C-alpha positions, 0 to 999 in steps of 0.5 A: 502204463495208463496208458502211458499212460510219465517221476508221478499211476497208479492187480497183483502179479503172481510170483513163482509158486511152490508146492508143499505137502500138508502137515500131519495133525498132532492128533494123529499120534493118539488117534491113528487113521488109515493111511491115505494118499497125500495130495500136495497143496499148492500155494501161490504167492502174490506181491504188490507191484510198485506204486505207479508214481514210483514206476513213472517217476522217470521216463528213462529211470525205469529201463527194465527196472534197472537204469540209473537216474538220469541215464541217457544211453539207449534213449530210444529204447528207454522211451519204448520200454519205460512207456510200457511201464507207464501205461502198464500202471493202469493196465496191471490187470490185463494188457489194454491196447484200444487204438479205437479210443484215440481221436481221429485227429492229433490232439495233445489232450485226450479225455476218454473218461469225460472229466473235462469240458470242451472249454477246459480241453481247449484251455489245456491245449493252448497252455501245452502249445505255448509251453512247447513253443517256449521250452521245447518240452512236449506235455501230453495229457490222457484222462482215462478210467481203467479199463477204458483206455487206449493203452500203448496206442498213445505212444505212436499217436503222440510220437513220444520221445525223450522230451515228452511228459506224459500225464495220465489222469486215472483215479483207479488207484486212488491218486489221479495224477501219474507221470512218465518223464522223458530222460531229457526232462529229467535232466532239468526237473528234479524227481521230487517235483513230480511226486509233489505235484501228485501228492498235492493235486492228485490225492483222493481228498483233493479230486473228490472235493474239487473234481477230477478236472480241477486236479488235471488243470492244477497239475498242468499249471504247475508243470508249465510254471516249473518248466519255464523256471531257469535251471538251477539248484532250486529249480521246481523246488516248490509246487504252486 
């Protein structure tokens, strides 16, 4: 998560540690030394967490990291668990939950990073409102810059459900575009679409040249076009 915040980002959690005794030096055969109490040396191993785009590619596809693609069982639980993964992508260092960063009134676009102008926010809200009326899918946008993030608080604020797409714009991990996708959205939109949007508009070269706001607006436009396409074999196969 983050956040959130939908599939779409992006620090190294410690795995189990092991204790090994230091090996003796080869020179000890020729030059014996007094025996000393051996102090074990502890080595801790770290493994990189999956890229946030991989973790956020499917809202229901990451139910505890083991739910098959397009799984529909336990929908409410899937939303809750995978939402934790969504916002966790930007909260990998420490858990972050700052509801005080949320606006007083409901809005579909939350910009705590200051990437968007007021005019841009209004345009995005209108696009999202029209999209929800026409398709029933709920797009939500969170622009943040870790650790300044409301974190898991957006789940209740937005009433995230199986038809919700949470788009978290956070440049912390290089690629600014990250998604977590509701399972009912996954049924209509191929997973590859989200990675294509992220790869085209979220890469560091794009947003550093054109700005974070340009990446966010381009991604929202691409999502709106995709969700309005008739469902079929070539649905959302191309990102415009």
